[in-house]
VEXBA-862783 format. One record per residue: residue number from 0; residue in three letters; x, y, z of N, C-alpha, C in turn. Coordinates in pm, 1 decimal. Example, Ala and Ser with C-alpha at 12.3 -4.5 7.8 and 13.67 -1.06 7.14 Angstrom:
% VEXBA-862783
0:ALA:1319.0:-569.0:780.0:1230.0:-450.0:780.0:1320.0:-330.0:780.0
1:SER:1285.0:-225.0:708.0:1367.0:-106.0:714.0:1290.0:3.0:787.0
END
This chain:
% VEXBA-862783
0:MET:-1629.4:-1077.6:-1270.4:-1655.5:-999.8:-1392.5:-1542.3:-1021.4:-1492.1
1:GLU:-1576.4:-1063.1:-1613.0:-1475.0:-1086.5:-1715.6:-1421.4:-953.5:-1766.3
2:ASN:-1290.6:-949.2:-1790.2:-1230.7:-828.9:-1846.5:-1123.5:-869.0:-1946.6
3:LYS:-1038.0:-775.6:-1981.3:-937.8:-802.9:-2084.2:-841.5:-912.6:-2043.8
4:TRP:-814.8:-926.0:-1914.6:-710.6:-1017.6:-1868.2:-763.9:-1145.4:-1804.7
5:PHE:-889.9:-1146.9:-1764.4:-946.7:-1262.5:-1696.3:-1072.4:-1310.1:-1768.0
6:GLU:-1097.6:-1440.3:-1759.1:-1222.8:-1496.5:-1806.2:-1289.8:-1570.2:-1691.4
7:ILE:-1419.6:-1586.5:-1701.2:-1495.6:-1654.4:-1596.5:-1508.3:-1802.0:-1630.2
8:LYS:-1470.5:-1886.2:-1535.2:-1481.3:-2030.7:-1552.5:-1593.9:-2082.5:-1462.6
9:GLU:-1674.3:-2172.1:-1517.1:-1782.3:-2232.4:-1440.8:-1744.9:-2376.2:-1405.9
10:MET:-1772.2:-2414.7:-1281.8:-1747.6:-2551.0:-1237.9:-1878.8:-2612.7:-1190.9
11:ALA:-1905.0:-2734.5:-1234.5:-2031.0:-2800.8:-1200.5:-2046.8:-2812.2:-1049.2
12:GLY:-2157.1:-2756.3:-999.6:-2186.3:-2765.1:-857.3:-2103.3:-2673.6:-771.1
13:LYS:-2022.1:-2589.7:-833.4:-1937.6:-2499.1:-755.2:-1951.9:-2357.2:-807.7
14:SER:-1903.1:-2263.3:-730.1:-1908.9:-2123.4:-771.1:-1815.0:-2099.5:-889.0
15:SER:-1846.6:-2001.2:-968.6:-1759.4:-1964.1:-1079.3:-1634.9:-1895.9:-1025.1
16:PHE:-1529.8:-1894.3:-1104.4:-1406.6:-1829.2:-1062.2:-1338.9:-1764.4:-1182.4
17:ARG:-1254.0:-1667.9:-1153.0:-1180.0:-1599.8:-1259.0:-1050.1:-1675.2:-1288.2
18:GLN:-1014.1:-1680.7:-1414.1:-886.1:-1740.3:-1451.7:-814.2:-1649.2:-1548.8
19:SER:-686.5:-1632.7:-1525.8:-606.5:-1547.6:-1612.5:-606.4:-1600.1:-1755.9
20:LYS:-627.7:-1511.6:-1850.9:-621.5:-1549.9:-1991.7:-479.3:-1586.1:-2033.5
21:PHE:-380.2:-1541.4:-1954.6:-241.1:-1572.4:-1986.8:-207.8:-1718.6:-1961.5
22:ARG:-299.4:-1794.2:-1901.4:-276.9:-1937.3:-1885.9:-287.7:-2009.6:-2020.0
23:SER:-346.9:-1942.9:-2115.9:-356.3:-1999.4:-2250.4:-236.7:-1953.3:-2333.8
24:SER:-173.6:-2046.2:-2402.3:-58.0:-2010.9:-2486.6:-99.3:-1927.1:-2606.5
25:ASP:-230.1:-1922.1:-2634.9:-280.0:-1843.9:-2748.7:-300.4:-1696.4:-2713.9
26:PHE:-290.2:-1663.7:-2584.5:-314.3:-1524.7:-2542.1:-181.2:-1457.1:-2510.7
27:SER:-160.7:-1340.3:-2569.1:-33.9:-1270.0:-2546.5:-56.1:-1119.5:-2555.8
28:VAL:46.6:-1045.9:-2520.3:44.1:-900.5:-2526.8:185.2:-854.2:-2561.1
29:THR:197.4:-741.4:-2628.3:330.0:-692.6:-2666.0:382.9:-593.4:-2563.0
30:CYS:512.5:-580.9:-2561.0:574.4:-485.2:-2469.6:533.3:-342.8:-2505.0
31:GLU:522.8:-313.8:-2633.2:484.0:-179.1:-2675.7:344.2:-144.6:-2626.8
32:GLU:255.2:-242.8:-2626.9:119.2:-218.5:-2577.4:121.7:-182.9:-2429.5
33:ILE:200.2:-257.4:-2352.4:208.5:-231.5:-2208.8:274.4:-96.9:-2182.6
34:LYS:379.2:-65.6:-2256.5:445.9:63.9:-2239.6:350.7:179.7:-2267.8
35:THR:264.6:161.1:-2365.8:169.0:266.6:-2402.9:59.5:280.9:-2298.2
36:GLN:9.9:167.9:-2247.3:-103.9:170.5:-2157.0:-66.2:196.7:-2011.1
37:TRP:53.1:156.2:-1970.8:92.0:164.7:-1829.3:71.6:303.3:-1769.0
38:PRO:116.6:411.5:-1832.9:97.0:544.3:-1772.9:-50.2:585.7:-1763.5
39:LYS:-134.9:526.3:-1846.2:-276.2:563.7:-1850.5:-360.2:484.7:-1751.3
40:TRP:-311.7:368.3:-1710.7:-389.7:282.2:-1623.1:-398.0:337.3:-1481.7
41:THR:-512.1:313.5:-1418.0:-524.3:342.2:-1275.2:-446.9:235.6:-1198.5
42:LEU:-429.7:257.5:-1069.8:-361.5:158.9:-986.2:-433.3:24.6:-992.8
43:GLN:-565.6:26.4:-986.6:-642.1:-97.7:-993.2:-620.4:-169.6:-1125.3
44:GLU:-616.6:-95.1:-1234.6:-595.3:-155.7:-1365.8:-455.7:-216.0:-1376.5
45:ARG:-357.9:-151.1:-1316.3:-222.4:-206.6:-1316.7:-217.0:-337.7:-1239.7
46:VAL:-278.5:-338.1:-1122.8:-278.0:-459.1:-1039.9:-351.7:-572.2:-1110.5
47:GLU:-461.4:-541.1:-1178.8:-535.6:-643.0:-1254.3:-445.0:-706.7:-1358.9
48:PHE:-373.5:-623.9:-1434.1:-283.0:-678.1:-1536.1:-171.8:-760.7:-1472.6
49:LEU:-106.1:-705.3:-1370.3:5.4:-774.8:-1306.8:-37.5:-909.9:-1250.9
50:THR:-155.3:-913.1:-1188.8:-204.9:-1036.5:-1129.4:-228.5:-1142.7:-1236.4
51:ALA:-289.2:-1102.2:-1347.0:-313.2:-1196.9:-1456.0:-183.1:-1239.6:-1522.8
52:TYR:-95.6:-1144.4:-1546.5:28.3:-1171.7:-1620.5:125.5:-1257.5:-1540.0
53:SER:118.3:-1249.5:-1408.7:215.0:-1318.7:-1323.1:208.9:-1471.1:-1336.7
54:VAL:100.2:-1525.3:-1393.9:88.1:-1670.6:-1407.6:103.0:-1715.2:-1553.0
55:LYS:159.9:-1630.1:-1636.3:174.1:-1663.7:-1777.8:254.0:-1791.6:-1796.9
56:LYS:205.3:-1874.8:-1886.2:272.5:-1999.9:-1917.9:383.0:-1975.9:-2020.8
57:GLY:504.7:-2008.2:-1985.0:615.0:-1992.6:-2078.6:653.3:-1847.2:-2097.5
58:LEU:780.4:-1822.7:-2120.5:828.6:-1686.2:-2138.4:899.9:-1673.3:-2272.6
59:SER:849.9:-1583.1:-2354.8:912.8:-1552.2:-2482.6:1007.5:-1434.3:-2463.8
60:ASN:1080.0:-1400.3:-2567.4:1165.7:-1281.2:-2561.3:1083.3:-1156.0:-2537.7
61:GLU:962.6:-1153.9:-2592.4:873.9:-1039.8:-2570.6:833.6:-1030.4:-2423.6
62:ASP:810.5:-1144.3:-2361.0:777.1:-1145.8:-2218.2:893.6:-1093.4:-2134.5
63:LEU:1014.9:-1127.7:-2172.4:1131.3:-1078.9:-2098.6:1142.7:-927.6:-2111.8
64:ARG:1107.4:-874.8:-2228.2:1107.6:-728.8:-2245.6:1000.4:-665.3:-2157.7
65:ILE:885.0:-729.2:-2147.5:778.2:-678.3:-2060.4:825.0:-679.3:-1914.9
66:MET:886.4:-789.1:-1873.2:935.7:-797.2:-1735.8:1040.6:-690.4:-1707.4
67:ASP:1128.9:-668.3:-1803.2:1231.0:-563.8:-1785.5:1165.1:-427.6:-1770.2
68:PHE:1064.2:-402.5:-1851.7:991.8:-275.8:-1842.0:925.0:-261.3:-1706.2
69:LEU:859.3:-367.4:-1659.7:790.4:-362.0:-1531.0:887.6:-338.3:-1416.1
70:MET:1006.5:-394.8:-1423.9:1106.3:-369.8:-1319.5:1155.7:-225.7:-1324.1
71:GLU:1166.1:-171.7:-1444.5:1213.3:-33.7:-1458.8:1107.5:67.2:-1415.3
72:GLU:980.0:37.2:-1440.3:870.6:129.6:-1409.8:791.7:85.4:-1286.4
73:SER:856.6:19.9:-1196.9:790.5:-43.1:-1082.9:719.2:56.7:-992.3
74:ASP:609.5:7.4:-931.7:543.1:81.0:-824.4:543.6:-9.6:-701.7
75:GLU:473.5:26.6:-596.4:481.9:-51.5:-473.0:417.5:-189.1:-484.4
76:TYR:334.0:-212.0:-586.7:266.8:-340.2:-600.2:339.4:-436.3:-694.2
77:THR:413.4:-383.9:-790.0:477.7:-468.8:-890.7:568.6:-576.0:-830.9
78:PRO:659.9:-541.6:-738.1:749.0:-646.5:-685.6:674.2:-760.1:-618.2
79:SER:571.3:-728.3:-541.6:497.3:-831.1:-469.5:420.5:-922.4:-564.2
80:VAL:350.4:-864.1:-661.1:268.1:-943.2:-751.5:353.1:-1024.6:-849.2
81:MET:465.7:-967.6:-893.4:546.7:-1031.3:-995.7:661.1:-1117.1:-941.5
82:ALA:680.9:-1118.2:-810.8:799.3:-1184.1:-753.7:814.6:-1328.9:-799.1
83:GLY:706.8:-1405.5:-791.6:715.2:-1546.8:-828.1:754.3:-1567.9:-972.8
84:SER:692.9:-1493.2:-1063.1:723.2:-1511.3:-1205.6:861.1:-1458.3:-1241.9
85:LEU:909.2:-1357.9:-1170.8:1041.5:-1303.4:-1200.4:1153.5:-1402.7:-1172.7
86:THR:1128.2:-1503.3:-1090.2:1231.3:-1603.6:-1064.7:1264.6:-1682.8:-1190.4
87:ARG:1179.5:-1672.8:-1292.7:1205.4:-1743.7:-1419.4:1285.1:-1658.9:-1517.2
88:HIS:1308.0:-1532.3:-1483.2:1384.8:-1443.1:-1570.7:1530.8:-1489.3:-1572.9
89:PRO:1593.1:-1494.8:-1691.4:1730.7:-1546.6:-1699.4:1836.0:-1456.9:-1634.1
90:ASN:1805.9:-1327.5:-1618.9:1902.9:-1235.9:-1556.6:1880.2:-1235.1:-1405.6
91:ARG:1934.2:-1336.1:-1338.4:1912.9:-1351.7:-1194.8:1965.9:-1232.1:-1115.9
92:THR:2079.4:-1179.2:-1158.6:2139.8:-1066.6:-1087.0:2046.0:-947.2:-1085.5
93:LYS:1985.6:-918.1:-1199.8:1893.4:-805.4:-1210.1:1770.0:-827.0:-1123.7
94:VAL:1714.7:-947.9:-1128.1:1594.1:-978.6:-1051.3:1621.9:-971.5:-901.5
95:ILE:1733.5:-1029.5:-858.8:1768.0:-1029.0:-716.6:1786.9:-886.5:-666.4
96:GLN:1850.6:-803.1:-745.9:1868.8:-663.5:-706.6:1735.2:-591.3:-698.2
97:PHE:1648.6:-616.3:-796.0:1516.3:-553.5:-797.8:1434.7:-593.7:-675.1
98:LEU:1431.6:-722.4:-645.9:1353.2:-770.8:-532.5:1414.1:-725.7:-400.2
99:SER:1546.3:-723.8:-392.4:1613.4:-677.2:-270.3:1583.6:-530.2:-244.8
100:ASP:1590.9:-449.4:-349.7:1563.4:-305.0:-336.0:1419.8:-280.3:-291.4
101:SER:1327.5:-367.9:-333.7:1186.8:-347.7:-299.1:1161.1:-367.6:-149.9
102:LEU:1252.2:-434.3:-80.3:1234.8:-456.0:63.2:1248.4:-326.3:142.5
103:LYS:1304.9:-223.3:79.5:1320.4:-93.7:146.0:1193.3:-9.4:134.7
104:LEU:1103.0:-50.5:47.1:985.2:30.0:16.6:866.0:-12.1:100.7
105:SER:758.8:65.4:90.8:634.8:29.1:159.0:568.5:-85.0:83.8
106:GLY:466.7:-142.4:141.7:395.3:-251.0:76.1:432.7:-386.8:131.4
107:LYS:355.7:-487.3:91.4:377.4:-623.8:138.4:503.6:-682.6:76.2
108:LYS:573.3:-766.2:150.9:704.0:-814.1:106.6:719.9:-966.1:110.7
109:ALA:619.2:-1039.3:157.2:634.0:-1184.6:172.7:667.7:-1253.5:40.4
110:ASN:605.8:-1211.0:-68.2:632.4:-1275.1:-196.7:776.6:-1254.4:-241.4
111:GLN:827.9:-1132.4:-222.8:967.3:-1106.4:-258.9:1061.2:-1191.3:-174.2
112:LEU:1030.5:-1202.7:-45.1:1114.6:-1280.4:45.6:1112.5:-1428.0:7.9
113:PHE:994.9:-1478.4:-29.3:984.7:-1616.7:-72.7:1068.2:-1639.5:-198.2
114:ALA:1059.4:-1545.6:-291.8:1135.1:-1558.2:-416.8:1285.8:-1553.1:-390.5
115:LEU:1329.1:-1460.0:-307.0:1471.8:-1447.0:-277.4:1524.8:-1569.7:-204.8
116:GLY:1447.5:-1621.5:-111.5:1489.6:-1742.3:-41.9:1496.5:-1861.4:-135.2
117:THR:1401.5:-1869.8:-228.1:1399.0:-1979.0:-324.9:1516.3:-1969.2:-421.4
118:MET:1550.4:-1846.6:-463.6:1660.8:-1827.6:-556.9:1796.1:-1850.8:-490.1
119:GLY:1799.7:-1844.0:-358.1:1921.1:-1877.2:-285.3:2036.5:-1781.5:-305.9
120:SER:2005.9:-1653.0:-316.0:2112.1:-1555.3:-337.9:2159.5:-1493.6:-208.4
121:ALA:2284.9:-1518.4:-174.5:2342.2:-1463.3:-51.5:2353.2:-1311.5:-58.1
122:THR:2354.0:-1255.9:-178.6:2366.8:-1110.4:-192.4:2244.9:-1037.5:-136.9
123:ALA:2132.8:-1108.3:-123.7:2011.1:-1046.0:-70.9:2004.5:-1051.7:80.8
124:ALA:2093.8:-1128.0:142.3:2083.7:-1154.8:286.1:2092.7:-1028.4:370.8
125:ASP:2180.8:-936.3:335.4:2197.2:-814.8:415.4:2069.7:-731.6:416.8
126:GLU:2004.5:-720.1:301.6:1881.0:-641.5:293.7:1768.7:-710.1:370.6
127:ILE:1764.9:-841.8:365.9:1663.8:-915.5:441.9:1689.6:-899.6:591.4
128:GLN:1815.9:-906.4:630.7:1851.6:-888.4:771.1:1810.7:-750.6:819.9
129:SER:1830.1:-650.2:736.3:1790.9:-514.1:772.0:1640.3:-503.4:790.3
130:LEU:1563.9:-569.8:703.2:1418.5:-569.7:715.8:1376.2:-635.4:846.5
131:VAL:1436.8:-748.2:880.2:1404.6:-817.8:1004.6:1427.9:-726.9:1124.4
132:GLN:1538.9:-657.2:1123.9:1571.2:-567.5:1235.3:1467.5:-457.3:1248.7
133:ARG:1419.4:-406.1:1136.1:1316.1:-302.4:1140.9:1185.4:-357.9:1195.5
134:LEU:1152.5:-480.8:1156.4:1028.2:-541.8:1202.2:1033.8:-578.7:1350.5
135:VAL:1150.8:-620.3:1397.1:1164.7:-659.3:1538.1:1132.3:-542.7:1630.9
136:ILE:1174.7:-422.1:1592.8:1155.2:-306.4:1680.2:1025.7:-231.5:1650.7
137:LYS:952.7:-275.3:1547.2:828.7:-204.8:1511.1:717.6:-239.6:1609.6
138:VAL:656.4:-137.7:1666.9:546.0:-157.0:1761.7:436.1:-55.0:1729.0
139:PRO:312.2:-102.3:1710.0:272.5:-242.9:1700.4:298.5:-297.0:1560.8
140:ARG:298.3:-429.3:1548.2:307.4:-495.2:1418.3:170.4:-551.4:1383.5
141:ASP:125.0:-527.6:1261.4:-3.0:-584.8:1221.0:19.7:-721.7:1156.1
142:ALA:-87.6:-782.3:1107.7:-78.6:-917.1:1051.8:12.3:-922.6:929.5
143:TRP:10.2:-816.5:847.5:96.6:-814.9:729.2:243.4:-799.8:769.0
144:ASP:270.7:-722.0:872.9:407.4:-712.6:924.3:455.9:-849.4:972.1
145:ASN:368.3:-920.9:1042.7:405.1:-1052.3:1093.8:428.0:-1151.7:980.7
146:LEU:348.1:-1140.2:875.3:368.2:-1225.4:758.8:506.6:-1200.9:699.2
147:ASP:542.2:-1074.0:683.4:674.7:-1039.9:631.3:784.6:-1091.5:723.9
148:TYR:761.6:-1080.3:854.8:861.0:-1124.4:952.2:886.2:-1275.0:940.3
149:VAL:779.4:-1352.7:929.2:793.8:-1498.2:916.4:872.6:-1533.2:790.7
150:TYR:836.8:-1469.4:680.6:904.0:-1501.3:554.8:1048.1:-1450.3:552.2
151:ALA:1073.9:-1341.0:621.8:1211.1:-1291.7:631.5:1296.9:-1389.2:712.4
152:CYS:1241.9:-1440.7:821.5:1314.9:-1539.8:902.0:1341.1:-1665.8:820.5
153:TRP:1239.9:-1709.4:746.1:1256.2:-1827.5:660.9:1363.3:-1804.3:555.5
154:ALA:1359.2:-1687.4:489.6:1455.7:-1656.8:383.6:1598.8:-1652.6:439.2
155:LEU:1615.7:-1593.3:557.0:1749.0:-1588.8:617.9:1802.8:-1729.0:641.7
156:SER:1717.2:-1818.1:689.2:1761.9:-1955.8:713.4:1801.8:-2024.6:583.6
157:LYS:1731.8:-1991.9:475.5:1765.0:-2048.4:344.9:1898.0:-1993.7:292.3
158:LEU:1934.8:-1875.2:338.2:2058.1:-1810.1:292.2:2170.5:-1826.2:394.1
159:ASP:2155.3:-1924.9:482.3:2259.0:-1957.3:581.8:2288.6:-1842.8:677.6
160:ARG:2185.4:-1765.4:707.7:2194.3:-1663.3:812.0:2104.2:-1707.2:928.0
161:LYS:2141.8:-1674.0:1048.4:2060.9:-1712.8:1164.7:1954.4:-1607.3:1189.6
162:PRO:1827.5:-1644.9:1177.2:1718.5:-1550.1:1202.6:1692.9:-1537.1:1352.6
163:PRO:1622.1:-1431.3:1394.7:1588.9:-1415.4:1537.7:1508.3:-1532.7:1591.1
164:GLN:1422.3:-1589.0:1505.9:1342.3:-1705.2:1543.0:1337.8:-1801.7:1425.2
165:SER:1340.7:-1931.0:1454.9:1328.8:-2029.9:1348.2:1183.0:-2042.5:1307.1
166:VAL:1159.6:-2097.2:1188.4:1023.5:-2118.5:1141.8:951.0:-2215.6:1234.6
167:GLU:1024.3:-2313.8:1287.7:964.3:-2409.5:1380.2:914.3:-2338.7:1506.6
168:GLU:993.8:-2245.9:1557.3:951.7:-2169.6:1675.2:828.1:-2085.8:1644.5
169:LEU:828.8:-2021.8:1528.3:716.8:-1935.9:1490.0:589.1:-2016.7:1470.6
170:ALA:601.2:-2139.7:1424.0:484.0:-2224.6:1403.9:414.9:-2259.9:1534.9
171:SER:487.6:-2247.5:1644.5:431.5:-2276.8:1776.2:384.8:-2152.1:1849.2
172:SER:390.5:-2038.9:1783.1:351.9:-1913.9:1846.5:202.1:-1911.6:1876.4
173:PRO:163.4:-1853.8:1989.3:19.8:-1839.0:2018.1:-46.8:-1735.4:1927.6
174:ASP:35.7:-1654.4:1862.1:-16.1:-1553.9:1769.1:-38.5:-1620.8:1633.0
175:GLU:-163.3:-1634.8:1592.9:-194.7:-1704.8:1468.0:-136.5:-1636.2:1345.8
176:THR:-117.5:-1503.2:1352.9:-61.3:-1433.1:1236.7:86.0:-1466.4:1217.0
177:LEU:149.0:-1523.3:1317.7:285.5:-1576.1:1304.6:282.6:-1726.1:1277.0
178:ALA:197.7:-1797.3:1349.1:197.1:-1943.3:1341.6:147.8:-1996.6:1207.7
179:GLU:41.0:-1938.6:1153.6:-18.6:-1994.3:1032.8:74.4:-1988.5:911.4
180:PRO:135.1:-1872.5:881.1:227.2:-1873.4:766.9:349.3:-1960.9:789.9
181:ALA:395.0:-1971.1:914.6:508.7:-2058.9:944.9:472.2:-2204.6:916.5
182:LYS:350.5:-2243.8:951.6:305.9:-2381.1:925.4:299.8:-2409.0:775.8
183:VAL:258.8:-2308.4:697.9:255.3:-2323.7:552.0:395.5:-2355.3:500.4
184:LEU:493.3:-2281.6:549.0:630.7:-2303.5:505.5:681.1:-2441.6:546.5
185:LEU:642.6:-2487.2:663.4:688.8:-2617.1:711.7:628.3:-2734.0:635.1
186:THR:515.9:-2711.0:566.4:456.4:-2817.9:486.8:538.5:-2846.2:362.4
187:GLY:629.8:-2752.6:328.9:711.2:-2770.3:209.7:643.4:-2726.3:83.0
188:ASN:531.0:-2655.3:94.0:463.5:-2604.0:-25.3:556.8:-2513.2:-102.8
189:THR:563.2:-2532.9:-234.2:649.3:-2447.2:-314.7:591.0:-2308.4:-330.6
190:LEU:457.3:-2300.5:-325.3:391.5:-2170.4:-337.7:281.1:-2158.7:-234.1
191:PRO:289.4:-2060.5:-144.2:180.6:-2038.0:-50.2:60.4:-1979.3:-123.0
192:TRP:-54.5:-1975.3:-55.7:-176.8:-1931.0:-123.4:-167.0:-1790.6:-178.4
193:TRP:-90.1:-1702.4:-112.3:-85.5:-1563.0:-162.1:-1.8:-1551.2:-288.6
194:LEU:73.6:-1655.6:-325.2:137.5:-1657.5:-455.6:54.5:-1737.0:-557.3
195:ARG:-48.0:-1808.7:-509.2:-130.4:-1887.2:-598.9:-262.0:-1818.7:-631.1
196:CYS:-281.4:-1695.2:-581.4:-414.2:-1634.4:-586.5:-440.1:-1555.1:-713.4
197:ALA:-356.6:-1572.2:-815.9:-376.3:-1494.6:-937.9:-506.7:-1529.4:-1009.7
198:ASP:-564.8:-1643.1:-978.3:-690.8:-1679.3:-1043.1:-811.2:-1651.6:-954.8
199:CYS:-787.2:-1586.7:-838.3:-899.1:-1560.0:-747.5:-986.3:-1448.5:-800.7
END
């Protein structure tokens, strides 16, 4: 369904798909508009905007103001959806602190961990280590917990910390919820599917 942030694309012989309007350089939004609408939006409406906005091509000064606002007014979904695009923000210290702090909160964390590992900030290592320790003792762990665990182990290795298990070990796990994301990381993909799904 087409809405303010997405348009429907048709492909010959294939199913239609949604594409973020922010992929076009002609489509933009102001920070004042987002500040005005954010308190009024439902959770679903916020996620719709964040998902579309996260793939915006190029960042203007206005976009940086929007990102700053989103970090200041964050909810449990903002860090996960925006993690990949925030790596382009020039204030690395602010972004790393924001993403590190989000690891203490509820919600999915794989995207933040991928971003932190990619940014290579040793200052995030302690918070990632703390998350790993919490996940190790958590019983039971669901598939999303295991996804976070794999990405936390990967991020620690990128930050020169020794994780409880290497990505190679996890890729050989009989548990597919551990093995599959580990295999994705071993392929060297810069973005796993859950960071590429903004057009789904």
